[in-house]
Backbone as JSON, one array per atom type, in Angstrom:
{
  "sequence": "XXXXXXXXXXXXXXXXXXXXXXXXXXXXXXXXXXXXXXXXXXXXXXXXXXXXXXXXXXXXXXXXXXXXXXXXXXXXXXXXXXXXXXXXXXXXXXXXXXXXXXXXXXXXXXXXXXXXXXXXXXXXXXXXXXXXXXXXXXXXXXXXXXXXXXXXXXXXXXXXXXXXXX",
  "N": [[240.55, 194.42, 204.52], [241.69, 196.57, 202.32], [244.03, 198.98, 200.93], [245.12, 201.25, 198.39], [248.47, 201.49, 197.34], [250.81, 203.03, 195.77], [249.94, 201.71, 193.61], [249.83, 198.99, 194.27], [248.44, 196.59, 196.36], [248.07, 196.88, 199.89], [247.9, 195.25, 202.89], [245.67, 196.27, 205.52], [245.98, 196.33, 208.95], [243.81, 195.67, 211.39], [243.31, 194.52, 213.68], [245.09, 193.16, 216.69], [247.12, 191.2, 218.81], [248.66, 191.89, 221.83], [251.35, 190.99, 223.66], [252.76, 189.99, 226.55], [255.22, 191.95, 227.98], [257.29, 191.65, 229.87], [258.29, 188.95, 232.03], [256.08, 187.87, 234.84], [253.89, 189.02, 237.51], [250.74, 189.71, 236.56], [248.57, 192.66, 236.49], [245.63, 194.66, 236.96], [245.37, 197.98, 235.81], [244.19, 199.65, 237.59], [245.08, 198.81, 240.06], [247.87, 199.78, 240.27], [250.07, 201.51, 242.15], [250.07, 204.34, 241.81], [248.71, 207.18, 240.88], [248.66, 208.56, 238.0], [248.72, 206.48, 236.6], [246.93, 204.53, 237.57], [244.56, 206.0, 237.46], [244.29, 205.95, 234.76], [245.21, 208.21, 233.46], [247.14, 208.47, 231.42], [246.34, 206.47, 229.57], [244.56, 203.41, 228.52], [245.18, 199.91, 229.71], [247.56, 197.56, 231.05], [249.5, 196.15, 233.87], [252.46, 194.75, 234.94], [254.16, 193.21, 237.51], [257.22, 192.59, 237.62], [259.35, 189.55, 237.43], [261.8, 189.34, 236.59], [264.33, 191.09, 234.86], [264.28, 191.63, 232.3], [262.99, 193.37, 229.23], [260.91, 192.73, 226.63], [259.69, 193.26, 223.3], [256.28, 193.75, 222.94], [254.62, 193.69, 220.66], [254.78, 193.58, 217.09], [256.49, 196.16, 215.53], [257.36, 199.59, 215.52], [259.97, 201.52, 217.26], [259.31, 204.28, 218.64], [259.53, 206.1, 220.6], [262.33, 206.53, 223.01], [263.05, 207.14, 226.14], [265.68, 209.06, 227.44], [266.64, 208.4, 229.99], [266.16, 205.78, 229.86], [263.92, 204.47, 231.18], [261.54, 204.03, 230.15], [259.68, 203.26, 227.19], [258.48, 203.74, 223.91], [256.3, 202.41, 221.52], [255.13, 202.08, 218.35], [252.56, 200.11, 216.89], [251.38, 197.64, 214.43], [248.75, 198.35, 213.84], [248.72, 200.88, 214.26], [248.56, 201.74, 216.86], [249.92, 203.16, 219.81], [252.09, 202.21, 222.1], [253.04, 202.69, 225.63], [255.6, 201.63, 227.59], [256.52, 201.6, 230.83], [258.96, 201.27, 232.88], [258.92, 200.36, 236.25], [258.11, 202.41, 238.86], [258.39, 205.83, 239.55], [260.96, 205.84, 238.39], [262.25, 207.44, 237.05], [264.14, 209.17, 238.33], [266.13, 207.83, 238.59], [267.92, 208.25, 236.59], [268.62, 206.48, 234.4], [270.58, 204.9, 235.59], [271.15, 201.26, 236.04], [269.63, 200.6, 233.9], [269.66, 199.36, 230.69], [269.63, 199.99, 227.15], [268.62, 198.05, 224.3], [267.65, 198.89, 221.79], [267.02, 201.47, 219.44], [265.53, 204.68, 218.65], [263.25, 204.59, 215.85], [264.01, 201.76, 215.17], [262.82, 198.62, 213.9], [260.84, 196.21, 215.31], [260.19, 192.99, 216.31], [257.71, 190.91, 218.16], [258.9, 189.74, 221.23], [261.69, 190.67, 220.67], [264.49, 191.95, 222.6], [264.26, 194.7, 224.33], [264.81, 196.43, 226.47], [267.11, 196.03, 229.26], [267.19, 195.6, 232.74], [268.11, 196.23, 236.17], [266.44, 194.74, 238.38], [266.72, 194.54, 241.34], [268.12, 196.93, 242.05], [266.25, 198.81, 241.4], [264.23, 198.26, 243.11], [265.59, 199.27, 245.34], [266.16, 201.79, 244.7], [263.68, 203.21, 243.6], [260.31, 203.73, 243.82], [258.75, 201.32, 243.2], [258.53, 198.26, 241.2], [256.63, 197.76, 239.5], [255.45, 197.58, 236.46], [253.75, 199.42, 234.11], [251.7, 199.03, 231.21], [250.85, 200.66, 228.64], [248.19, 201.91, 226.39], [248.71, 204.66, 224.65], [247.19, 206.24, 222.61], [244.32, 205.74, 222.72], [242.05, 206.68, 221.39], [242.1, 205.89, 218.8], [241.16, 203.21, 219.07], [238.69, 200.65, 218.89], [238.16, 198.82, 220.67], [239.66, 197.28, 223.49], [240.72, 194.35, 224.98], [241.1, 192.71, 227.78], [243.02, 189.83, 228.31], [244.65, 188.14, 229.98], [245.48, 186.97, 233.26], [246.99, 186.99, 236.5], [250.07, 184.97, 236.7], [252.26, 185.86, 233.99], [254.23, 185.22, 231.06], [256.96, 186.59, 229.26], [256.75, 187.59, 225.92], [255.09, 185.39, 225.31], [252.63, 185.16, 226.65], [249.49, 186.38, 226.12], [248.41, 189.57, 226.68], [246.62, 191.73, 226.02], [243.86, 192.16, 223.51], [243.55, 194.32, 220.76], [241.27, 196.13, 218.8], [241.16, 198.15, 216.14], [239.64, 201.28, 215.11]],
  "CA": [[240.45, 195.73, 204.19], [243.02, 197.08, 201.54], [244.14, 200.17, 200.4], [245.92, 201.36, 197.26], [249.7, 202.41, 197.81], [251.71, 203.02, 194.8], [249.39, 200.63, 192.58], [250.02, 197.58, 194.81], [247.64, 196.35, 197.63], [248.64, 196.57, 201.28], [246.86, 194.92, 203.91], [245.46, 197.15, 206.74], [245.88, 195.51, 210.19], [243.0, 196.4, 212.28], [243.28, 193.77, 215.17], [245.98, 192.75, 217.06], [247.35, 190.84, 220.11], [249.73, 192.35, 222.76], [251.83, 189.94, 224.39], [253.7, 190.26, 227.96], [256.62, 192.31, 227.53], [257.96, 191.0, 230.85], [257.64, 187.66, 232.97], [255.78, 188.32, 236.26], [252.36, 189.05, 237.74], [249.82, 190.75, 235.84], [247.47, 193.19, 237.39], [244.96, 195.74, 236.5], [246.14, 199.35, 235.78], [243.72, 200.33, 238.86], [245.83, 198.4, 241.11], [248.85, 200.58, 240.23], [250.07, 202.5, 243.28], [250.37, 205.75, 241.07], [247.55, 207.86, 240.26], [248.88, 208.7, 236.6], [248.48, 205.03, 235.87], [245.71, 203.84, 238.18], [243.27, 206.65, 237.11], [244.32, 206.13, 233.4], [245.44, 209.32, 232.8], [248.04, 208.24, 230.35], [245.67, 205.72, 228.55], [244.28, 202.05, 229.36], [246.13, 199.07, 229.61], [247.81, 196.66, 232.14], [250.67, 196.45, 234.48], [253.1, 193.59, 235.51], [255.18, 193.1, 238.43], [258.24, 191.58, 236.98], [260.17, 188.55, 238.15], [263.0, 189.28, 235.88], [264.69, 192.47, 234.29], [264.06, 191.7, 230.53], [261.71, 193.7, 228.71], [260.82, 192.58, 225.25], [258.58, 193.84, 222.46], [254.92, 193.04, 223.04], [253.97, 193.89, 219.28], [255.61, 193.99, 215.97], [256.0, 197.61, 215.29], [258.5, 200.43, 215.39], [260.4, 202.26, 218.45], [258.76, 205.69, 218.3], [260.48, 206.85, 221.67], [263.2, 205.87, 223.99], [263.59, 207.99, 227.08], [267.17, 209.22, 227.57], [266.86, 207.54, 231.29], [265.82, 204.39, 229.49], [263.1, 203.81, 232.05], [260.31, 204.0, 229.4], [259.96, 203.19, 225.76], [257.29, 203.91, 223.14], [256.22, 201.53, 220.25], [253.86, 202.09, 217.45], [252.29, 198.75, 216.49], [250.98, 197.62, 213.09], [247.3, 199.01, 213.94], [248.85, 202.34, 214.62], [248.37, 201.75, 218.31], [251.06, 203.58, 220.53], [252.18, 201.53, 223.48], [254.16, 203.11, 226.38], [256.11, 200.6, 228.61], [257.03, 202.29, 231.77], [259.49, 200.25, 233.6], [258.92, 200.86, 237.51], [257.46, 203.7, 239.22], [259.4, 206.68, 239.86], [262.31, 205.24, 238.06], [262.9, 208.59, 236.1], [264.87, 209.88, 239.1], [267.36, 206.91, 238.73], [268.58, 208.96, 235.57], [269.23, 205.66, 233.63], [271.28, 203.88, 236.34], [270.59, 200.08, 236.18], [268.85, 200.34, 232.71], [270.34, 199.37, 229.28], [268.64, 199.79, 225.9], [269.23, 197.29, 223.23], [267.22, 199.25, 220.48], [267.11, 203.08, 219.44], [264.3, 205.23, 218.12], [263.26, 204.26, 214.45], [264.24, 200.35, 214.99], [261.65, 197.89, 213.65], [260.92, 195.19, 216.36], [259.05, 191.76, 216.58], [257.3, 190.23, 219.25], [260.01, 188.96, 221.74], [262.74, 191.06, 220.49], [264.75, 192.48, 223.61], [264.17, 196.12, 224.24], [265.73, 196.99, 227.63], [267.33, 195.0, 230.35], [267.37, 196.43, 233.94], [268.52, 195.63, 237.44], [265.3, 194.9, 239.35], [267.11, 194.93, 242.89], [268.5, 198.36, 241.99], [264.77, 199.79, 241.19], [263.61, 198.23, 244.42], [266.31, 199.99, 246.25], [266.19, 203.55, 244.4], [262.48, 203.81, 243.22], [259.0, 203.13, 244.61], [258.15, 200.19, 242.79], [259.13, 197.69, 240.03], [255.5, 197.58, 238.73], [255.59, 198.36, 235.06], [252.5, 199.67, 233.41], [251.92, 198.87, 229.45], [249.7, 201.66, 228.37], [247.9, 202.58, 225.12], [248.57, 206.48, 224.72], [246.44, 206.98, 221.61], [243.43, 204.82, 222.71], [241.16, 207.12, 220.72], [242.16, 204.98, 217.57], [240.7, 201.84, 219.3], [237.24, 200.35, 219.07], [238.02, 197.88, 221.83], [240.75, 196.6, 224.29], [240.1, 193.34, 225.83], [242.32, 192.16, 228.51], [243.17, 188.44, 227.94], [245.29, 187.26, 230.95], [245.46, 187.27, 234.76], [247.91, 186.04, 237.16], [251.35, 184.85, 236.05], [252.51, 185.95, 232.47], [255.64, 185.03, 230.54], [257.24, 187.48, 228.21], [256.58, 187.02, 224.43], [254.31, 184.11, 224.94], [251.32, 185.22, 227.06], [248.6, 187.39, 225.42], [247.84, 190.23, 227.81], [245.07, 191.99, 225.79], [243.78, 192.28, 222.14], [242.86, 195.49, 220.31], [240.54, 196.3, 217.41], [241.34, 199.62, 215.69], [238.4, 201.82, 214.38]],
  "C": [[241.54, 195.96, 203.51], [242.81, 198.47, 201.26], [245.17, 200.32, 199.27], [247.26, 202.17, 197.81], [250.69, 202.13, 196.55], [251.18, 201.97, 193.63], [249.56, 199.19, 193.2], [249.06, 197.72, 196.15], [248.28, 196.13, 198.84], [247.61, 196.28, 202.22], [246.91, 195.99, 205.17], [245.3, 196.35, 207.8], [244.92, 196.45, 211.07], [242.83, 195.79, 213.59], [244.59, 193.06, 215.31], [246.35, 192.12, 218.47], [248.51, 191.37, 220.55], [250.06, 191.22, 223.58], [252.7, 190.64, 225.6], [255.05, 191.03, 227.5], [257.68, 192.19, 228.7], [257.38, 189.56, 231.62], [257.31, 188.28, 234.39], [254.38, 188.28, 236.44], [251.69, 190.01, 237.18], [248.95, 191.33, 236.83], [246.81, 194.25, 236.65], [245.68, 197.01, 236.74], [245.5, 199.98, 237.34], [244.45, 200.03, 240.01], [247.42, 199.11, 241.28], [249.11, 201.56, 241.33], [250.76, 204.09, 242.68], [249.2, 206.04, 240.33], [247.17, 208.2, 238.81], [248.39, 207.58, 235.98], [247.11, 204.48, 236.31], [244.28, 204.61, 237.69], [243.23, 206.79, 235.53], [244.33, 207.3, 232.77], [246.27, 209.4, 231.41], [247.45, 207.33, 229.15], [245.32, 204.29, 229.34], [245.25, 201.09, 228.85], [246.23, 198.19, 230.8], [248.92, 196.92, 232.97], [251.13, 195.08, 234.97], [254.05, 193.93, 236.41], [256.09, 192.24, 238.2], [258.93, 190.75, 238.16], [261.47, 188.47, 237.61], [263.19, 190.71, 235.27], [264.86, 192.42, 232.97], [262.89, 192.25, 230.01], [261.77, 193.56, 227.23], [259.57, 193.22, 224.56], [257.31, 193.06, 222.61], [254.2, 192.97, 221.8], [255.19, 193.89, 218.3], [255.42, 195.54, 215.53], [257.45, 198.18, 215.16], [258.74, 201.22, 216.86], [260.16, 203.6, 217.9], [259.68, 206.68, 219.49], [261.33, 205.97, 222.61], [263.73, 206.91, 224.84], [264.96, 207.98, 227.48], [267.37, 208.43, 228.9], [266.71, 206.16, 230.99], [264.93, 203.67, 230.42], [261.51, 203.55, 231.59], [260.51, 204.12, 228.02], [258.25, 203.22, 225.27], [257.32, 203.11, 221.85], [255.13, 201.78, 219.7], [253.63, 200.77, 216.64], [251.71, 198.88, 214.91], [249.52, 198.08, 212.93], [247.42, 200.4, 214.16], [248.66, 202.6, 216.19], [249.77, 202.2, 218.94], [251.18, 202.93, 221.76], [253.2, 202.12, 224.43], [254.34, 201.81, 227.4], [257.01, 201.51, 229.59], [257.51, 201.49, 232.89], [259.61, 200.76, 235.13], [258.2, 202.05, 237.78], [258.49, 204.6, 240.02], [260.92, 206.58, 239.49], [263.06, 206.5, 237.02], [264.23, 209.22, 236.97], [266.21, 209.0, 239.22], [268.34, 207.29, 237.56], [269.36, 207.85, 234.51], [270.11, 204.62, 234.02], [270.49, 202.51, 236.47], [269.73, 199.83, 234.96], [269.8, 200.18, 231.59], [269.54, 199.04, 228.16], [269.4, 199.04, 225.06], [268.59, 197.8, 221.84], [267.36, 201.06, 220.51], [265.77, 203.47, 218.78], [264.43, 204.63, 216.55], [263.49, 202.56, 214.36], [262.91, 199.84, 214.81], [262.07, 196.8, 214.55], [259.79, 194.1, 216.09], [258.95, 191.37, 217.69], [258.47, 189.38, 219.96], [261.48, 189.71, 221.62], [263.34, 191.8, 221.96], [264.84, 194.16, 223.39], [265.02, 196.98, 225.03], [265.91, 195.93, 228.61], [267.67, 195.99, 231.59], [267.56, 195.69, 235.25], [267.25, 195.86, 238.5], [265.74, 195.25, 240.82], [267.45, 196.36, 242.93], [267.22, 199.35, 242.01], [264.28, 199.52, 242.33], [264.23, 198.88, 245.45], [266.04, 201.61, 246.0], [264.78, 204.0, 244.01], [261.45, 203.14, 244.12], [258.6, 202.03, 244.46], [258.69, 199.46, 241.48], [257.81, 197.5, 239.1], [255.74, 198.29, 237.62], [254.36, 198.4, 234.18], [252.88, 199.49, 231.8], [250.43, 199.57, 229.2], [249.47, 202.05, 227.0], [247.75, 204.16, 225.17], [247.69, 207.2, 223.69], [245.11, 205.96, 221.54], [242.1, 205.32, 221.9], [241.03, 206.41, 219.31], [241.38, 203.61, 217.74], [239.32, 201.56, 219.3], [237.02, 199.49, 220.48], [239.48, 197.52, 222.34], [240.31, 195.6, 225.16], [241.25, 192.54, 226.37], [241.91, 190.3, 228.46], [243.74, 187.54, 229.14], [245.18, 187.84, 232.36], [246.55, 186.58, 235.25], [249.32, 186.32, 236.43], [251.4, 184.99, 234.58], [253.91, 185.76, 232.13], [255.92, 185.83, 229.12], [257.31, 186.84, 226.88], [255.67, 185.93, 224.26], [252.96, 184.38, 225.48], [250.66, 186.52, 226.61], [248.01, 188.15, 226.5], [246.68, 190.78, 227.3], [245.17, 191.99, 224.1], [243.07, 193.54, 221.84], [242.37, 195.28, 219.2], [240.73, 197.85, 217.34], [239.97, 199.92, 215.04], [238.52, 201.71, 212.88]]
}
């Protein structure tokens, strides 16, 4: 599929893979002990219980939102899909303590680029969980979202789901 853009052809991407942004154990959103995520109020996706505190980009795209508390980040991918990575549950109350951002809004990122690092032990101590939902917040643009992985996943290499835009 192509469209005209200033007289030159630009490829429109309609399908893409979303890779694990963290290393750990993948789970279904329904298993997340927070109804906002388990009932898919924010959108569909997956969650990962991390075994390490480095969060990388799961797609090629652009940072569209970095919460001032650094506990969550939004990325717009090449298909136009908007992904929210919410590090831990009830981590907003930590006010950024234990989180370090390595990108800013407007930055272009590739799969595997480090986005945020965090102190998992501090999150376990101060928040309700380290479980990290990865959610498509504009699912209305998607024709399909197919979960690809189960169990243990590795950041930037395990494909967690595939999407197809309408």
